[in-house]
FIZAFI-838318 format. One record per residue: z, x, y of N, C-alpha, C in turn; residue in one letter. Coordinates in steps of 0.02 Angstrom, whole numbers, always signed. Each point is the difference from the previous one (the first is absolute). Last residue first. Example, Ala and Ser with C-alpha at 12.3 -4.5 7.8 and 13.67 -1.06 7.14 Angstrom:
<rs>
[[+354 +642 -112] [+3 +42 +59] [+37 -39 +55] 'S']
[[-4 +15 -286] [+0 -45 +59] [+0 +45 +60] 'A']
</rs>
This chain:
<rs>
[[+1970 -443 +603] [+54 -14 +24] [+31 -66 -14] 'A']
[[-191 +116 -90] [+74 +11 -35] [+48 -20 +56] 'E']
[[-267 -99 -7] [+51 +35 +24] [+64 +13 -23] 'S']
[[-270 -40 -113] [+73 -35 +29] [+50 +39 +33] 'R']
[[-294 -3 -58] [+77 +23 -11] [+52 -26 +45] 'G']
[[-257 -19 -1] [+39 -48 -37] [+81 +25 -8] 'F']
[[-155 +128 +122] [-26 -55 +8] [+38 -65 -32] 'L']
[[+146 +226 +93] [-89 -24 -42] [-3 -59 +5] 'G']
[[+185 +98 +96] [+19 -26 -66] [-73 -15 -43] 'T']
[[+21 +84 +247] [+16 +46 -57] [+7 -19 -79] 'P']
[[-141 -75 +213] [+34 -39 -40] [+11 +64 -49] 'R']
[[-79 +77 +189] [-7 -81 +9] [+31 -16 -33] 'V']
[[-4 +229 -31] [+20 -17 +60] [+3 -73 +23] 'I']
[[-72 +85 -202] [+66 +5 +10] [+35 -5 +66] 'L']
[[-240 -33 -61] [+37 -47 -28] [+80 +14 +0] 'M']
[[-142 +150 +104] [-26 -66 +44] [+64 -54 -51] 'A']
[[-40 +205 -105] [+39 +15 +67] [+14 -52 +30] 'M']
[[-154 -12 -184] [+72 +0 -24] [+54 +9 +65] 'V']
[[-249 +5 +32] [+35 -51 -8] [+77 -3 -24] 'L']
[[-107 +198 +50] [+17 -35 +68] [+18 -80 -28] 'V']
[[-62 +145 -176] [+77 +8 +22] [+4 -10 +74] 'F']
[[-204 -44 -100] [+50 -30 -52] [+70 +20 +26] 'I']
[[-200 +83 +126] [+18 -69 +8] [+56 -31 -55] 'L']
[[-59 +228 -30] [+24 -1 +73] [+17 -80 -5] 'I']
[[-138 +52 -163] [+78 +33 -34] [+34 -23 +61] 'E']
[[-223 -51 +29] [+33 -46 -35] [+71 +16 -27] 'A']
[[-123 +170 +120] [+3 -64 +35] [+41 -60 -32] 'I']
[[-72 +187 -130] [+42 +12 +45] [+19 -46 +55] 'S']
[[-178 -32 -139] [+58 -1 -39] [+64 +30 +32] 'N']
[[-213 -114 +136] [+11 +53 -39] [+66 -5 -48] 'S']
[[-174 -172 +116] [+12 +41 +32] [+26 +66 -39] 'M']
[[-81 -200 -66] [-35 -8 +56] [+19 +78 +36] 'F']
[[+85 -41 -218] [-66 -5 -18] [-32 +21 +67] 'T']
[[+239 -6 -11] [-46 +62 -30] [-54 +9 -6] 'S']
[[+109 -211 +81] [+8 +64 +48] [-22 +52 -41] 'T']
[[-13 -176 -130] [-29 -16 +40] [-3 +51 +61] 'V']
[[+153 +5 -183] [-78 +0 -13] [-52 +3 +48] 'S']
[[+232 -27 +36] [+1 +69 -16] [-83 +7 -33] 'E']
[[+103 -209 +67] [-22 +31 +63] [-5 +71 -33] 'A']
[[+15 -156 -177] [-50 -12 +41] [-2 +48 +61] 'L']
[[+181 +22 -134] [-58 +23 -47] [-61 -17 +56] 'G']
[[+207 -75 +82] [-12 +71 +3] [-58 +21 -40] 'L']
[[+42 -220 -14] [-6 +15 +93] [-17 +81 -5] 'L']
[[+78 -87 -212] [-73 -11 +7] [-13 +8 +64] 'L']
[[+205 +35 -46] [-29 +52 -42] [-70 -10 +2] 'S']
[[+151 -152 +101] [-4 +72 +44] [-39 +43 -42] 'A']
[[+47 -225 -75] [-18 +17 +53] [-25 +63 +24] 'L']
[[+156 -9 -191] [-75 -11 -14] [-50 -12 +51] 'A']
[[+227 +46 +43] [-41 +52 -23] [-63 -11 -28] 'A']
[[+131 -165 +83] [-18 +44 +39] [-31 +63 -14] 'G']
[[+91 -167 -150] [-51 -39 +37] [-26 +66 +49] 'P']
[[+191 +58 -126] [-51 +17 -32] [-65 -26 +32] 'I']
[[+230 +99 +108] [-62 -50 +2] [-44 +10 -39] 'S']
[[+176 +160 +49] [+32 -44 -45] [-52 -82 -5] 'G']
[[-33 +162 +202] [+38 +20 -55] [+29 -56 -36] 'L']
[[-234 -7 +167] [+75 -23 -19] [+34 +27 -58] 'G']
[[-221 +30 +80] [+5 -65 -30] [+81 -33 +6] 'G']
[[-73 +217 +92] [-41 -38 +31] [+14 -80 -38] 'L']
[[+106 +176 -96] [+16 +5 +71] [-29 -52 +36] 'I']
[[-69 +40 -214] [+50 -46 +1] [+39 +6 +67] 'V']
[[-204 +128 -38] [-10 -72 -8] [+80 -31 +9] 'V']
[[-5 +224 +16] [-36 -22 +53] [-5 -83 -4] 'V']
[[+76 +123 -185] [+44 +6 +59] [-23 -39 +48] 'F']
[[-158 +36 -153] [+52 -50 -33] [+49 -8 +63] 'A']
[[-145 +164 +17] [-38 -58 +10] [+49 -55 -4] 'K']
[[+75 +250 -67] [+2 -44 +67] [-29 -60 +25] 'L']
[[-3 +68 -221] [+69 -7 +22] [+3 -22 +63] 'L']
[[-206 +62 -92] [+19 -72 -11] [+66 -15 +28] 'P']
[[-57 +227 +17] [-34 -53 +43] [+2 -65 -20] 'T']
[[+111 +170 -132] [+22 -4 +67] [-31 -46 +67] 'A']
[[-57 +63 -265] [+56 -64 +11] [+0 -5 +82] 'G']
[[-123 +162 -133] [-33 -46 +30] [+45 -71 +18] 'I']
[[+37 +238 -105] [+7 -10 +62] [-18 -62 +46] 'F']
[[-30 +102 -240] [+71 -24 +7] [+7 -12 +71] 'P']
[[-232 -70 -115] [+41 +78 +5] [+79 -29 +34] 'S']
[[-280 -101 -52] [+74 -9 -38] [+41 +72 +38] 'V']
[[-256 -133 +115] [+49 +44 -42] [+71 -18 -20] 'S']
[[-159 -189 +56] [+5 +47 +33] [+39 +71 -42] 'F']
[[-84 -218 -81] [-47 -5 +77] [+19 +73 +23] 'L']
[[+113 -82 -193] [-88 +14 -4] [-25 +7 +48] 'P']
[[+254 -35 +11] [-20 +44 -45] [-91 +21 -2] 'A']
[[+111 -192 +109] [-27 +41 +39] [-17 +64 -45] 'M']
[[+124 -166 -99] [-54 -23 +26] [-56 +44 +41] 'L']
[[+221 +61 -71] [-47 -11 -72] [-62 -12 +27] 'A']
[[+170 -1 +182] [-19 +68 -28] [-55 -18 -69] 'G']
[[+103 -187 +64] [-33 +28 +55] [-32 +62 -13] 'A']
[[+149 -81 -140] [-54 -52 -15] [-54 +36 +51] 'V']
[[+230 +87 +32] [-46 +31 -61] [-68 -36 -10] 'A']
[[+134 -96 +154] [-18 +61 +35] [-39 +30 -51] 'A']
[[+120 -195 -64] [-77 -14 +35] [-23 +65 +43] 'L']
[[+212 +27 -132] [-51 -12 -39] [-68 -19 +32] 'G']
[[+199 +31 +103] [-39 +61 +4] [-50 -8 -61] 'V']
[[+119 -178 +49] [-21 +20 +56] [-29 +65 -9] 'G']
[[+108 -109 -163] [-61 -32 +6] [-44 +22 +61] 'I']
[[+214 +91 -62] [-45 +16 -43] [-54 -39 +6] 'G']
[[+183 -44 +126] [-39 +71 +27] [-44 +20 -49] 'F']
[[+96 -220 -33] [-38 +10 +66] [-10 +61 +16] 'G']
[[+128 -25 -192] [-57 -16 -21] [-38 -14 +67] 'L']
[[+205 +92 +11] [-48 +42 -41] [-62 -31 +7] 'P']
[[+163 -139 +112] [-18 +72 +21] [-49 +39 -29] 'Y']
[[+88 -208 -83] [-62 +8 +44] [-6 +61 +31] 'M']
[[+177 -40 -149] [-78 -1 -31] [-39 +7 +33] 'V']
[[+216 -13 +90] [+2 +62 -28] [-80 +24 -56] 'R']
[[+66 -222 +132] [-30 +42 +23] [-14 +80 -34] 'T']
[[+22 -271 -78] [+29 +78 -17] [-37 +53 +45] 'R']
[[+57 -261 +62] [-64 +59 +1] [+41 +57 -29] 'I']
[[+125 -209 +87] [-9 +26 -79] [-53 +55 -19] 'G']
[[+70 -85 +231] [-34 -62 -47] [-12 +26 -72] 'Q']
[[+102 +148 +156] [+34 -53 +0] [-32 -65 -36] 'A']
[[-132 +177 +35] [+58 +41 -41] [+50 -65 -4] 'A']
[[-172 -26 +147] [-32 +10 -65] [+53 +2 -49] 'A']
[[+66 +29 +221] [-10 -76 -12] [-29 +3 -63] 'I']
[[+9 +213 +74] [+71 -24 -14] [-9 -78 -13] 'E']
[[-195 +128 +44] [+39 +12 -55] [+60 -33 -14] 'T']
[[-225 -53 +138] [+80 -6 +4] [+27 +5 -58] 'D']
[[-241 +10 +24] [+9 -42 +48] [+77 +15 +31] 'Q']
[[-82 +102 -214] [-35 +47 +64] [+30 -60 +64] 'V']
[[+57 -85 -197] [+45 +56 +14] [-46 +44 +69] 'V']
[[-87 -192 -104] [+52 -7 +37] [+53 +52 +21] 'A']
[[-204 +21 -129] [-7 -17 +78] [+51 -16 +36] 'R']
[[+8 +45 -227] [-8 +63 +39] [-10 -16 +68] 'L']
[[+37 -186 -135] [+49 +33 -8] [-6 +55 +60] 'A']
[[-187 -104 -75] [+38 -25 +56] [+77 +15 +22] 'R']
[[-132 +82 -195] [-31 +19 +79] [+22 -37 +58] 'G']
[[+69 -44 -225] [+29 +64 +25] [-27 +20 +61] 'T']
[[-68 -217 -85] [+71 +11 +11] [+33 +63 +29] 'R']
[[-264 -81 +40] [+56 +18 -61] [+66 +3 +20] 'T']
[[-206 -34 +140] [+19 -46 -55] [+38 +8 -58] 'H']
[[-49 +152 +207] [+0 -92 +17] [+15 -40 -46] 'G']
[[-28 +238 -35] [+64 +0 +51] [+7 -77 +17] 'L']
[[-178 +55 -155] [+68 +27 -20] [+72 -26 +47] 'F']
[[-237 -29 +55] [+14 -47 -47] [+82 +16 -42] 'L']
[[-105 +156 +162] [+7 -71 +38] [+32 -47 -56] 'Y']
[[-79 +204 -82] [+71 +13 +27] [+16 -64 +42] 'L']
[[-214 +8 -115] [+55 -7 -39] [+79 +16 +38] 'A']
[[-189 +0 +124] [-1 -65 -9] [+56 -10 -56] 'L']
[[-48 +228 +63] [+16 -41 +61] [+14 -78 -19] 'L']
[[-109 +156 -149] [+53 +18 +10] [+51 -58 +46] 'V']
[[-248 -32 -12] [+32 -30 -60] [+86 +24 -15] 'A']
[[-131 +74 +187] [-4 -73 +18] [+44 -17 -79] 'L']
[[-54 +225 -19] [+43 -26 +66] [+18 -45 +9] 'S']
[[-177 +56 -145] [+79 +2 -46] [+34 -9 +70] 'F']
[[-221 -31 +64] [+31 -60 -33] [+66 +11 -51] 'A']
[[-88 +160 +172] [+9 -68 +24] [+41 -51 -50] 'V']
[[-81 +214 -80] [+71 +9 +41] [+3 -60 +38] 'V']
[[-211 +9 -114] [+63 +1 -55] [+70 +12 +40] 'Y']
[[-191 +8 +132] [+5 -65 -24] [+50 -7 -55] 'L']
[[-69 +207 +60] [+42 -22 +53] [+23 -81 -1] 'R']
[[-149 +127 -147] [+64 +28 -13] [+47 -34 +54] 'S']
[[-228 -56 +17] [+31 -30 -56] [+68 +27 -11] 'M']
[[-113 +13 +239] [-5 +38 -68] [+32 -38 -34] 'P']
[[-121 -74 +201] [+61 -11 -24] [+0 +34 -61] 'L']
[[-143 -55 +240] [+6 +33 -54] [+68 +16 -25] 'T']
[[-146 -155 +195] [+55 +19 -22] [+1 +31 -86] 'V']
[[-188 -118 +99] [-3 +73 +37] [+75 +14 -14] 'G']
[[-51 -210 -102] [-15 +7 +86] [+2 +54 +24] 'G']
[[+97 +30 -233] [-5 -55 +38] [-26 -10 +70] 'L']
[[+16 +162 -242] [-24 -20 +72] [+2 -66 +16] 'A']
[[+117 +172 -187] [-13 -65 +5] [-16 +4 +79] 'I']
[[-2 +207 -192] [+34 -39 +56] [-28 -64 +16] 'V']
[[+61 +214 -210] [-48 -39 +36] [+31 -42 +50] 'G']
[[+146 +90 -218] [-57 +24 +39] [-45 -43 +40] 'D']
[[+262 +38 -103] [-49 -54 +10] [-32 +41 +35] 'A']
[[+191 +115 -49] [+1 -68 -43] [-49 -50 +2] 'V']
[[+12 +292 +29] [-6 -69 +33] [+9 -54 -43] 'A']
[[+134 +226 -40] [-60 -35 -13] [-7 -58 +40] 'P']
[[+169 +196 +93] [-13 -68 -60] [-57 -30 -4] 'M']
[[+112 +248 +96] [-45 -62 +6] [-9 -32 -70] 'F']
[[+187 +184 +132] [-35 -12 -45] [-35 -63 +18] 'Q']
[[+102 +226 +146] [-10 -79 -13] [-31 -23 -64] 'S']
[[+163 +220 +37] [-58 -14 +8] [-17 -85 -4] 'D']
[[+233 +137 -24] [-32 -23 +71] [-72 -27 +6] 'P']
[[+155 -11 -225] [-28 +34 +42] [-25 -18 +65] 'G']
[[+116 -107 -208] [-57 +1 +12] [-61 +54 +56] 'Y']
[[+262 -18 -72] [-39 -27 -67] [-79 +14 +10] 'L']
[[+155 +53 +182] [+9 +54 -56] [-39 -35 -70] 'M']
[[+0 -144 +212] [-40 +75 +10] [+5 +52 -58] 'L']
[[+115 -212 -18] [-71 -7 -8] [-43 +66 -3] 'A']
[[+223 +1 +63] [-12 -3 -74] [-63 -18 -12] 'G']
[[+68 +14 +227] [-15 +65 -44] [+7 -16 -63] 'A']
[[+11 -187 +127] [-68 +37 +8] [-9 +75 -27] 'Q']
[[+204 -148 -39] [-60 -38 -26] [-83 +39 +7] 'L']
[[+212 +61 +115] [+3 +23 -69] [-60 -23 -44] 'M']
[[+30 -46 +241] [-27 +65 -9] [+10 +22 -82] 'M']
[[+58 -232 +72] [-76 +11 -2] [-19 +78 -14] 'A']
[[+232 -53 -10] [-39 -44 -51] [-75 +16 +7] 'L']
[[+141 +63 +183] [+12 +44 -56] [-40 -25 -71] 'G']
[[+4 -145 +197] [-49 +52 +14] [+6 +63 -64] 'I']
[[+126 -210 -12] [-70 +4 -32] [-37 +55 +35] 'T']
[[+220 +5 +51] [-7 +6 -72] [-68 -18 -11] 'A']
[[+70 -12 +219] [-22 +50 -30] [+10 +16 -78] 'I']
[[+5 -215 +93] [-62 +35 +22] [-4 +90 -24] 'M']
[[+199 -128 -44] [-59 -39 -34] [-52 +31 +18] 'G']
[[+189 +38 +134] [-13 +40 -46] [-38 -32 -53] 'N']
[[-8 -114 +205] [-5 +79 +2] [-8 +31 -71] 'L']
[[+46 -237 +0] [-71 +23 +14] [-4 +78 +14] 'E']
[[+130 -185 -143] [+41 +80 +18] [-74 +27 +30] 'D']
[[-14 -183 -137] [+21 -33 +52] [+55 +46 +42] 'H']
[[-25 +92 -233] [-23 -57 +24] [+28 -40 +59] 'R']
[[+44 +218 -130] [-28 -16 +78] [-26 -42 +13] 'F']
[[+82 +52 -236] [+44 +15 +60] [-17 -17 +86] 'P']
[[-166 -18 -185] [+56 -42 -7] [+49 +4 +45] 'K']
[[-193 +143 -49] [+9 -31 +66] [+55 -49 +12] 'L']
[[-66 +153 -203] [+1 +32 +46] [+25 -36 +82] 'V']
[[-10 -90 -243] [+37 +74 +4] [+5 +30 +59] 'L']
[[-104 -220 -10] [+59 -14 -39] [+33 +68 -1] 'E']
[[-209 -17 +83] [+46 -36 +39] [+63 -13 -29] 'E']
[[-166 +121 -106] [+3 +39 +40] [+67 -33 +29] 'V']
[[-91 -129 -170] [+40 +68 -3] [+41 +36 +45] 'V']
[[-170 -176 +45] [+58 -26 -30] [+48 +45 -19] 'W']
[[-212 +76 +54] [+34 -19 +63] [+70 -22 -22] 'G']
[[-149 +40 -174] [+21 +60 +26] [+42 -7 +70] 'A']
[[-110 -184 -109] [+60 +39 -46] [+25 +65 +39] 'G']
[[-183 -93 +97] [+64 -47 +1] [+48 +18 -35] 'V']
[[-201 +128 -15] [+25 +1 +68] [+66 -42 +5] 'A']
[[-133 -18 -195] [+44 +79 -3] [+26 +6 +68] 'I']
[[-142 -208 -22] [+71 +0 -32] [+28 +78 -9] 'V']
[[-198 -10 +136] [+41 -56 +20] [+88 +8 -44] 'F']
[[-199 +111 -87] [+25 +26 +62] [+63 -28 +35] 'A']
[[-129 -96 -175] [+50 +52 -12] [+40 +37 +42] 'L']
[[-186 -154 +62] [+68 -32 -27] [+45 +45 -31] 'A']
[[-196 +101 +72] [+20 -28 +59] [+70 -28 -20] 'V']
[[-135 +57 -172] [+35 +67 +32] [+29 -14 +49] 'A']
[[-142 -165 -96] [+70 +3 -44] [+45 +53 +32] 'A']
[[-214 -44 +96] [+56 -53 +9] [+56 +4 -42] 'I']
[[-172 +155 -40] [+29 +14 +66] [+48 -46 +8] 'F']
[[-57 +71 -237] [-20 -31 +51] [+35 -6 +73] 'P']
[[+26 +212 -197] [+32 -80 +35] [-46 -24 +42] 'L']
[[+29 +233 -77] [-70 -52 -21] [+7 -68 +0] 'E']
[[+147 +212 +35] [+4 -45 -69] [-60 -45 -8] 'Y']
[[+11 +176 +180] [+11 +26 -82] [+9 -36 -56] 'Q']
[[-69 -77 +221] [-38 +60 +4] [+11 +23 -76] 'S']
[[+105 -191 +82] [-82 -12 -8] [-18 +63 -24] 'V']
[[+227 -8 +31] [-17 -54 -55] [-67 -7 -5] 'L']
[[+78 +160 +154] [+19 +22 -43] [-26 -55 -57] 'I']
[[-14 -64 +217] [-67 +53 -4] [+22 +42 -85] 'Y']
[[+144 -166 +92] [-58 -31 -8] [-45 +45 -18] 'A']
[[+195 +79 +57] [+9 -49 -66] [-68 -18 -14] 'A']
[[+20 +105 +212] [-1 +45 -60] [+6 -33 -69] 'F']
[[+25 -125 +191] [-72 +16 -9] [+3 +62 -37] 'A']
[[+200 -96 +42] [-42 -60 -39] [-64 +42 +2] 'G']
[[+162 +138 +98] [-6 -11 -67] [-25 -60 -35] 'L']
[[-7 +41 +241] [-42 +50 -38] [+17 -18 -72] 'M']
[[+109 -154 +137] [-85 -5 -12] [-22 +58 -27] 'Y']
[[+222 +13 +13] [-25 -40 -59] [-58 -21 +14] 'F']
[[+64 +133 +170] [+10 +41 -66] [-19 -53 -52] 'E']
[[+24 -84 +214] [-60 +39 -10] [-1 +46 -53] 'G']
[[+197 -117 +45] [-51 -46 -16] [-65 +32 -16] 'H']
[[+227 +101 +77] [-46 +4 -61] [-48 -51 -16] 'A']
[[+147 -23 +173] [-52 +60 +24] [-33 +30 -64] 'F']
[[+131 -242 +75] [-16 +43 -61] [-38 +61 +11] 'N']
[[+193 -165 +143] [-70 +34 -12] [-18 +59 -24] 'V']
[[+182 -207 -29] [-11 +60 -1] [-69 +30 +19] 'I']
[[+124 -223 -49] [+7 +15 +75] [+4 +77 -1] 'R']
[[-51 -146 -198] [+64 +35 +7] [+12 +34 +64] 'M']
[[-151 -181 -31] [+48 -18 -50] [+44 +64 +14] 'V']
[[-181 +1 +122] [+26 -60 +14] [+62 -29 -65] 'G']
[[-139 +212 +21] [+57 +3 +60] [+35 -69 -5] 'F']
[[-163 +20 -167] [+47 +46 -11] [+47 -3 +59] 'V']
[[-187 -107 +23] [+32 -52 -50] [+75 +39 -19] 'L']
[[-168 +102 +150] [+30 -55 +19] [+60 -42 -37] 'T']
[[-165 +162 -78] [+53 +37 +38] [+47 -59 +15] 'F']
[[-180 -83 -127] [+56 +38 -36] [+52 +33 +54] 'G']
[[-181 -90 +100] [+42 -65 -38] [+47 +42 -37] 'V']
[[-167 +146 +88] [+58 -30 +60] [+38 -54 -23] 'A']
[[-176 +91 -127] [+50 +66 +0] [+65 -49 +43] 'M']
[[-189 -141 -44] [+32 +26 -69] [+67 +64 +18] 'L']
[[-153 -62 +190] [+51 -45 -33] [+30 -6 -50] 'L']
[[-163 +158 +50] [+68 +16 +63] [+52 -56 -22] 'Y']
[[-212 -23 -107] [+37 +50 -37] [+61 +19 +42] 'L']
[[-138 -164 +79] [+4 -19 -57] [+58 +44 -36] 'L']
[[-117 +51 +203] [+60 -32 +12] [+40 -32 -59] 'G']
[[-221 +120 -14] [+60 +52 +11] [+57 -36 +10] 'I']
[[-199 -133 -38] [+36 +36 -55] [+43 +42 +10] 'I']
[[-83 -105 +183] [+37 -49 -36] [+17 +42 -67] 'L']
[[-129 +104 +154] [+85 -4 +12] [+8 -49 -31] 'G']
[[-216 +40 -50] [+41 +59 -24] [+71 -1 +31] 'N']
[[-148 -186 +60] [+20 +5 -77] [+30 +83 -12] 'V']
[[-45 -23 +236] [+43 -54 -35] [+23 -14 -69] 'L']
[[-186 +155 +67] [+72 +29 +36] [+71 -52 -23] 'A']
[[-245 -65 -31] [+13 +53 -47] [+74 +26 -1] 'Q']
[[-84 -148 +174] [+24 -29 -52] [+17 +40 -66] 'A']
[[-73 +97 +189] [+63 -47 +29] [+6 -28 -70] 'L']
[[-205 +101 -8] [+48 +49 +11] [+76 -14 +2] 'L']
[[-178 -160 +31] [+12 +27 -69] [+50 +41 -21] 'T']
[[-62 -53 +230] [+37 -64 -43] [+5 +1 -61] 'S']
[[-117 +169 +125] [+66 -4 +16] [+50 -55 -38] 'T']
[[-226 +109 -109] [+8 -40 +64] [+88 +5 +13] 'T']
[[-166 +173 -145] [+58 -44 -10] [+15 -36 +67] 'M']
</rs>
């Protein structure tokens, strides 16, 4: 395989990885934008989405697209309940809210461990075969990931930009006090924003379930990557999360292809440290001053 073909393959793989990081990061930054809470349980909702897809496809034999949709609906409902029952007292209380989400993450992981044990589960492949374009190969299963990721992101864009509820949610992300003064019911936007945020994490987990194994411990790495993305893009900035996700996916894929996975991991944290030094608010973040 020539260097140019290898580079093209790495770029394609990076775009796919970036789309999945984007689903995680947009949900993560949406929760922070609405509630000003760093959600350390975000990775566990990714894990719940993966388990939901695994159970719905493997045990109930539902079509994969229906399983992904149901995983989103289940996660949104669970997120709404969790926000109302657990996180409501900690809205805009960053430290205590962060501690509450750490406890929530431990509870969700322990619950999954008791129900399914520590062993990895494997979901049937949703598609077979590959597509070859100019030396670049793309498995059909990854094409499903691309198609569903783009569909979810398009639906989110239309919801946030072209519906009354979506615009209200964006207003709360921009400035909660002004949004409330304009008559927006923030008490509804808080659980809705949290539910949609963790729902996007669940979709990412559901889409990854056929490609990798499913276990109670799979949420840690996606959470870390989402954290990196929102630091690079700017806490609370959805456009920043979008750009940073794609840049991170491309940088990680190209570096791991031509060097090694270890160097790719080092590069990620070098980028984070450089961003924190040069521009602490991230690419599109706004100063709290």
